[in-house]
VOLUMNU-139180 format. One record per atom (N, C-alpha, C): chain; x, y, z; residue number from 1; residue in three letters. Coordinates in Angstrom, 3 decimals. Layout:
// VOLUMNU-139180
FIMAR; A; X; Y; Z; NUM; Ala
...
This chain:
// VOLUMNU-139180
FIMAR; A; -67.673; -7.741; -55.096; 1; Met
FIMAR; A; -68.714; -6.728; -54.627; 1; Met
FIMAR; A; -70.022; -7.296; -55.172; 1; Met
FIMAR; A; -71.081; -7.171; -54.314; 2; Ala
FIMAR; A; -72.417; -7.632; -54.654; 2; Ala
FIMAR; A; -73.044; -6.731; -55.761; 2; Ala
FIMAR; A; -73.862; -7.382; -56.576; 3; Asn
FIMAR; A; -74.570; -6.696; -57.635; 3; Asn
FIMAR; A; -76.111; -6.568; -57.339; 3; Asn
FIMAR; A; -76.603; -7.503; -56.547; 4; Ile
FIMAR; A; -78.021; -7.576; -56.250; 4; Ile
FIMAR; A; -78.285; -6.592; -55.083; 4; Ile
FIMAR; A; -79.431; -5.865; -55.198; 5; Lys
FIMAR; A; -79.707; -4.831; -54.215; 5; Lys
FIMAR; A; -79.825; -5.387; -52.753; 5; Lys
FIMAR; A; -80.464; -6.537; -52.620; 6; Ser
FIMAR; A; -80.611; -7.148; -51.313; 6; Ser
FIMAR; A; -79.244; -7.540; -50.721; 6; Ser
FIMAR; A; -78.373; -7.997; -51.546; 7; Ala
FIMAR; A; -76.998; -8.447; -51.130; 7; Ala
FIMAR; A; -76.256; -7.175; -50.686; 7; Ala
FIMAR; A; -76.425; -6.090; -51.408; 8; Lys
FIMAR; A; -75.729; -4.803; -51.002; 8; Lys
FIMAR; A; -76.236; -4.329; -49.664; 8; Lys
FIMAR; A; -77.568; -4.507; -49.458; 9; Lys
FIMAR; A; -78.153; -4.121; -48.163; 9; Lys
FIMAR; A; -77.605; -4.984; -47.045; 9; Lys
FIMAR; A; -77.539; -6.268; -47.285; 10; Arg
FIMAR; A; -77.074; -7.168; -46.270; 10; Arg
FIMAR; A; -75.579; -6.790; -45.855; 10; Arg
FIMAR; A; -74.802; -6.419; -46.833; 11; Ile
FIMAR; A; -73.401; -5.993; -46.564; 11; Ile
FIMAR; A; -73.390; -4.779; -45.660; 11; Ile
FIMAR; A; -74.295; -3.868; -45.942; 12; Ser
FIMAR; A; -74.412; -2.665; -45.099; 12; Ser
FIMAR; A; -74.917; -2.959; -43.725; 12; Ser
FIMAR; A; -75.892; -3.802; -43.580; 13; Val
FIMAR; A; -76.417; -4.202; -42.280; 13; Val
FIMAR; A; -75.400; -4.957; -41.429; 13; Val
FIMAR; A; -74.712; -5.901; -42.105; 14; Ile
FIMAR; A; -73.717; -6.688; -41.420; 14; Ile
FIMAR; A; -72.532; -5.803; -40.920; 14; Ile
FIMAR; A; -72.144; -4.825; -41.671; 15; Ser
FIMAR; A; -71.058; -3.954; -41.249; 15; Ser
FIMAR; A; -71.444; -3.098; -40.054; 15; Ser
FIMAR; A; -72.734; -2.668; -39.985; 16; Lys
FIMAR; A; -73.255; -1.951; -38.853; 16; Lys
FIMAR; A; -73.271; -2.804; -37.579; 16; Lys
FIMAR; A; -73.695; -4.030; -37.747; 17; Lys
FIMAR; A; -73.814; -4.964; -36.624; 17; Lys
FIMAR; A; -72.458; -5.328; -36.130; 17; Lys
FIMAR; A; -71.523; -5.536; -37.073; 18; Thr
FIMAR; A; -70.076; -5.885; -36.700; 18; Thr
FIMAR; A; -69.504; -4.691; -35.866; 18; Thr
FIMAR; A; -69.769; -3.489; -36.274; 19; Ala
FIMAR; A; -69.252; -2.332; -35.574; 19; Ala
FIMAR; A; -69.832; -2.251; -34.191; 19; Ala
FIMAR; A; -71.085; -2.521; -34.037; 20; Ala
FIMAR; A; -71.751; -2.519; -32.734; 20; Ala
FIMAR; A; -71.155; -3.620; -31.809; 20; Ala
FIMAR; A; -71.017; -4.764; -32.399; 21; Asn
FIMAR; A; -70.471; -5.912; -31.594; 21; Asn
FIMAR; A; -69.021; -5.616; -31.134; 21; Asn
FIMAR; A; -68.280; -5.018; -32.009; 22; Lys
FIMAR; A; -66.838; -4.676; -31.664; 22; Lys
FIMAR; A; -66.863; -3.661; -30.565; 22; Lys
FIMAR; A; -67.740; -2.722; -30.611; 23; Arg
FIMAR; A; -67.841; -1.692; -29.574; 23; Arg
FIMAR; A; -68.129; -2.339; -28.224; 23; Arg
FIMAR; A; -69.110; -3.252; -28.167; 24; Val
FIMAR; A; -69.489; -3.946; -26.945; 24; Val
FIMAR; A; -68.353; -4.800; -26.423; 24; Val
FIMAR; A; -67.703; -5.554; -27.317; 25; Lys
FIMAR; A; -66.615; -6.451; -26.880; 25; Lys
FIMAR; A; -65.446; -5.667; -26.387; 25; Lys
FIMAR; A; -65.178; -4.567; -26.987; 26; Ser
FIMAR; A; -64.037; -3.645; -26.527; 26; Ser
FIMAR; A; -64.355; -3.082; -25.167; 26; Ser
FIMAR; A; -65.646; -2.732; -24.891; 27; His
FIMAR; A; -66.062; -2.264; -23.618; 27; His
FIMAR; A; -65.932; -3.327; -22.537; 27; His
FIMAR; A; -66.314; -4.561; -22.883; 28; Leu
FIMAR; A; -66.172; -5.660; -21.952; 28; Leu
FIMAR; A; -64.732; -5.857; -21.574; 28; Leu
FIMAR; A; -63.832; -5.786; -22.558; 29; Lys
FIMAR; A; -62.410; -5.988; -22.293; 29; Lys
FIMAR; A; -61.838; -4.885; -21.344; 29; Lys
FIMAR; A; -62.336; -3.679; -21.540; 30; Ser
FIMAR; A; -61.846; -2.560; -20.633; 30; Ser
FIMAR; A; -62.441; -2.754; -19.267; 30; Ser
FIMAR; A; -63.589; -3.297; -19.103; 31; Ile
FIMAR; A; -64.164; -3.581; -17.735; 31; Ile
FIMAR; A; -63.313; -4.613; -17.094; 31; Ile
FIMAR; A; -62.941; -5.608; -17.789; 32; Ile
FIMAR; A; -62.033; -6.694; -17.235; 32; Ile
FIMAR; A; -60.713; -6.158; -16.755; 32; Ile
FIMAR; A; -60.179; -5.265; -17.637; 33; Lys
FIMAR; A; -58.885; -4.600; -17.280; 33; Lys
FIMAR; A; -59.013; -3.812; -15.992; 33; Lys
FIMAR; A; -60.063; -3.020; -15.826; 34; Asn
FIMAR; A; -60.290; -2.205; -14.661; 34; Asn
FIMAR; A; -60.434; -3.144; -13.466; 34; Asn
FIMAR; A; -61.118; -4.228; -13.625; 35; Phe
FIMAR; A; -61.316; -5.168; -12.471; 35; Phe
FIMAR; A; -59.954; -5.751; -12.098; 35; Phe
FIMAR; A; -59.140; -6.198; -13.073; 36; Asp
FIMAR; A; -57.818; -6.748; -12.796; 36; Asp
FIMAR; A; -56.898; -5.703; -12.077; 36; Asp
FIMAR; A; -57.060; -4.462; -12.551; 37; Lys
FIMAR; A; -56.243; -3.405; -11.932; 37; Lys
FIMAR; A; -56.610; -3.208; -10.475; 37; Lys
FIMAR; A; -57.872; -3.231; -10.194; 38; Ala
FIMAR; A; -58.372; -3.138; -8.798; 38; Ala
FIMAR; A; -57.886; -4.239; -7.975; 38; Ala
FIMAR; A; -57.901; -5.481; -8.526; 39; Ile
FIMAR; A; -57.404; -6.647; -7.778; 39; Ile
FIMAR; A; -55.910; -6.489; -7.452; 39; Ile
FIMAR; A; -55.168; -6.014; -8.468; 40; Ala
FIMAR; A; -53.735; -5.831; -8.334; 40; Ala
FIMAR; A; -53.399; -4.821; -7.230; 40; Ala
FIMAR; A; -54.204; -3.830; -7.162; 41; Glu
FIMAR; A; -54.003; -2.749; -6.155; 41; Glu
FIMAR; A; -54.599; -3.158; -4.799; 41; Glu
FIMAR; A; -55.177; -4.289; -4.735; 42; Lys
FIMAR; A; -55.807; -4.808; -3.490; 42; Lys
FIMAR; A; -56.893; -3.914; -2.898; 42; Lys
FIMAR; A; -57.567; -3.248; -3.770; 43; Ser
FIMAR; A; -58.744; -2.421; -3.426; 43; Ser
FIMAR; A; -60.034; -3.261; -3.698; 43; Ser
FIMAR; A; -60.410; -4.049; -2.684; 44; Phe
FIMAR; A; -61.424; -5.064; -2.942; 44; Phe
FIMAR; A; -62.836; -4.457; -3.051; 44; Phe
FIMAR; A; -63.035; -3.313; -2.400; 45; Asp
FIMAR; A; -64.375; -2.680; -2.487; 45; Asp
FIMAR; A; -64.617; -2.212; -3.931; 45; Asp
FIMAR; A; -63.568; -1.632; -4.575; 46; Val
FIMAR; A; -63.641; -1.184; -5.938; 46; Val
FIMAR; A; -63.745; -2.363; -6.824; 46; Val
FIMAR; A; -63.045; -3.414; -6.527; 47; Ala
FIMAR; A; -63.106; -4.631; -7.347; 47; Ala
FIMAR; A; -64.463; -5.286; -7.311; 47; Ala
FIMAR; A; -65.164; -5.226; -6.191; 48; Ala
FIMAR; A; -66.517; -5.739; -5.993; 48; Ala
FIMAR; A; -67.417; -4.932; -6.904; 48; Ala
FIMAR; A; -67.308; -3.607; -6.941; 49; Glu
FIMAR; A; -68.139; -2.770; -7.756; 49; Glu
FIMAR; A; -67.915; -3.070; -9.219; 49; Glu
FIMAR; A; -66.661; -3.291; -9.584; 50; Lys
FIMAR; A; -66.271; -3.567; -10.957; 50; Lys
FIMAR; A; -66.884; -4.964; -11.384; 50; Lys
FIMAR; A; -66.872; -5.854; -10.397; 51; Leu
FIMAR; A; -67.444; -7.182; -10.689; 51; Leu
FIMAR; A; -68.966; -7.112; -10.957; 51; Leu
FIMAR; A; -69.585; -6.300; -10.136; 52; Ala
FIMAR; A; -71.102; -6.148; -10.378; 52; Ala
FIMAR; A; -71.372; -5.544; -11.718; 52; Ala
FIMAR; A; -70.571; -4.513; -12.096; 53; Leu
FIMAR; A; -70.741; -3.905; -13.417; 53; Leu
FIMAR; A; -70.447; -4.853; -14.500; 53; Leu
FIMAR; A; -69.362; -5.653; -14.327; 54; Ala
FIMAR; A; -68.957; -6.661; -15.337; 54; Ala
FIMAR; A; -70.059; -7.688; -15.539; 54; Ala
FIMAR; A; -70.632; -8.143; -14.404; 55; Glu
FIMAR; A; -71.748; -9.161; -14.529; 55; Glu
FIMAR; A; -72.926; -8.546; -15.315; 55; Glu
FIMAR; A; -73.294; -7.341; -14.996; 56; Lys
FIMAR; A; -74.425; -6.680; -15.646; 56; Lys
FIMAR; A; -74.132; -6.565; -17.201; 56; Lys
FIMAR; A; -72.984; -6.068; -17.522; 57; Lys
FIMAR; A; -72.595; -5.819; -18.944; 57; Lys
FIMAR; A; -72.489; -7.143; -19.680; 57; Lys
FIMAR; A; -71.914; -8.198; -19.074; 58; Phe
FIMAR; A; -71.751; -9.490; -19.712; 58; Phe
FIMAR; A; -73.126; -10.042; -20.047; 58; Phe
FIMAR; A; -73.999; -9.974; -19.032; 59; Met
FIMAR; A; -75.344; -10.540; -19.276; 59; Met
FIMAR; A; -76.136; -9.735; -20.294; 59; Met
FIMAR; A; -75.976; -8.460; -20.346; 60; Gln
FIMAR; A; -76.585; -7.655; -21.370; 60; Gln
FIMAR; A; -76.093; -8.077; -22.789; 60; Gln
FIMAR; A; -74.755; -8.274; -22.896; 61; Ala
FIMAR; A; -74.145; -8.641; -24.166; 61; Ala
FIMAR; A; -74.668; -10.069; -24.580; 61; Ala
FIMAR; A; -74.830; -10.924; -23.598; 62; Ala
FIMAR; A; -75.325; -12.225; -23.877; 62; Ala
FIMAR; A; -76.809; -12.170; -24.350; 62; Ala
FIMAR; A; -77.551; -11.318; -23.702; 63; Ala
FIMAR; A; -78.986; -11.184; -24.078; 63; Ala
FIMAR; A; -79.107; -10.654; -25.477; 63; Ala
FIMAR; A; -78.238; -9.749; -25.928; 64; Lys
FIMAR; A; -78.286; -9.229; -27.209; 64; Lys
FIMAR; A; -77.679; -10.175; -28.304; 64; Lys
FIMAR; A; -77.019; -11.213; -27.892; 65; Gly
FIMAR; A; -76.434; -12.133; -28.799; 65; Gly
FIMAR; A; -74.987; -11.785; -29.227; 65; Gly
FIMAR; A; -74.402; -10.823; -28.577; 66; Thr
FIMAR; A; -73.063; -10.421; -28.961; 66; Thr
FIMAR; A; -72.056; -11.491; -28.540; 66; Thr
FIMAR; A; -72.273; -12.059; -27.326; 67; Ile
FIMAR; A; -71.517; -13.239; -26.907; 67; Ile
FIMAR; A; -72.490; -14.273; -26.452; 67; Ile
FIMAR; A; -72.042; -15.525; -26.366; 68; His
FIMAR; A; -72.918; -16.652; -25.911; 68; His
FIMAR; A; -73.132; -16.505; -24.448; 68; His
FIMAR; A; -74.372; -16.946; -24.072; 69; Lys
FIMAR; A; -74.705; -16.817; -22.630; 69; Lys
FIMAR; A; -73.782; -17.672; -21.730; 69; Lys
FIMAR; A; -73.363; -18.858; -22.213; 70; His
FIMAR; A; -72.413; -19.665; -21.411; 70; His
FIMAR; A; -71.027; -18.968; -21.274; 70; His
FIMAR; A; -70.559; -18.329; -22.346; 71; Ala
FIMAR; A; -69.352; -17.569; -22.293; 71; Ala
FIMAR; A; -69.427; -16.472; -21.275; 71; Ala
FIMAR; A; -70.518; -15.794; -21.280; 72; Ala
FIMAR; A; -70.723; -14.660; -20.269; 72; Ala
FIMAR; A; -70.686; -15.209; -18.874; 72; Ala
FIMAR; A; -71.433; -16.281; -18.637; 73; Ser
FIMAR; A; -71.424; -16.867; -17.269; 73; Ser
FIMAR; A; -70.043; -17.368; -16.893; 73; Ser
FIMAR; A; -69.350; -17.933; -17.782; 74; Arg
FIMAR; A; -68.004; -18.474; -17.525; 74; Arg
FIMAR; A; -67.034; -17.307; -17.139; 74; Arg
FIMAR; A; -67.096; -16.244; -17.871; 75; Lys
FIMAR; A; -66.205; -15.084; -17.592; 75; Lys
FIMAR; A; -66.556; -14.436; -16.204; 75; Lys
FIMAR; A; -67.816; -14.336; -15.898; 76; Val
FIMAR; A; -68.300; -13.769; -14.636; 76; Val
FIMAR; A; -67.792; -14.693; -13.501; 76; Val
FIMAR; A; -67.942; -15.986; -13.705; 77; Ser
FIMAR; A; -67.531; -16.945; -12.697; 77; Ser
FIMAR; A; -66.024; -16.851; -12.458; 77; Ser
FIMAR; A; -65.232; -16.718; -13.477; 78; Arg
FIMAR; A; -63.797; -16.607; -13.315; 78; Arg
FIMAR; A; -63.422; -15.312; -12.583; 78; Arg
FIMAR; A; -64.096; -14.223; -12.873; 79; Leu
FIMAR; A; -63.838; -12.995; -12.230; 79; Leu
FIMAR; A; -64.178; -13.070; -10.762; 79; Leu
FIMAR; A; -65.338; -13.717; -10.444; 80; Thr
FIMAR; A; -65.751; -13.895; -9.021; 80; Thr
FIMAR; A; -64.702; -14.774; -8.273; 80; Thr
FIMAR; A; -64.264; -15.848; -8.904; 81; Lys
FIMAR; A; -63.254; -16.716; -8.323; 81; Lys
FIMAR; A; -61.950; -15.925; -8.047; 81; Lys
FIMAR; A; -61.557; -15.043; -8.979; 82; Ala
FIMAR; A; -60.403; -14.243; -8.830; 82; Ala
FIMAR; A; -60.526; -13.314; -7.623; 82; Ala
FIMAR; A; -61.680; -12.692; -7.483; 83; Leu
FIMAR; A; -61.910; -11.756; -6.377; 83; Leu
FIMAR; A; -61.841; -12.555; -5.049; 83; Leu
FIMAR; A; -62.555; -13.663; -4.992; 84; Asn
FIMAR; A; -62.515; -14.429; -3.722; 84; Asn
FIMAR; A; -61.106; -14.948; -3.393; 84; Asn
FIMAR; A; -60.345; -15.401; -4.369; 85; Lys
FIMAR; A; -58.988; -15.821; -4.097; 85; Lys
FIMAR; A; -58.110; -14.614; -3.561; 85; Lys
FIMAR; A; -58.304; -13.518; -4.211; 86; Ala
FIMAR; A; -57.465; -12.327; -3.745; 86; Ala
FIMAR; A; -57.872; -11.894; -2.344; 86; Ala
FIMAR; A; -59.109; -11.965; -2.013; 87; Lys
FIMAR; A; -59.546; -11.607; -0.669; 87; Lys
FIMAR; A; -58.984; -12.642; 0.351; 87; Lys
FIMAR; A; -58.905; -13.902; -0.029; 88; Ala
FIMAR; A; -58.425; -14.945; 0.928; 88; Ala
FIMAR; A; -56.945; -14.766; 1.231; 88; Ala
FIMAR; A; -56.211; -14.182; 0.382; 89; Glu
FIMAR; A; -54.763; -14.065; 0.499; 89; Glu
FIMAR; A; -54.355; -12.999; 1.495; 89; Glu
């Protein structure tokens, strides 16, 4: 445990930021699950809405620094490819 006041503050701040980041990442995972569920049910209109939401949320998370911007773009790209592939079948 830290003894210096500034170190104690950093521990507190880091724990708050970690909690916020976990919340955002958990939300992103649930968005992906909902998208996958819509694809599995072959409801492409719903899946397109979920994709738009996913893109927005991923880019927001990247802007805040929760995830890297390239990781966000990669995940959105993969979701888009999944939707296009499902539509083609």
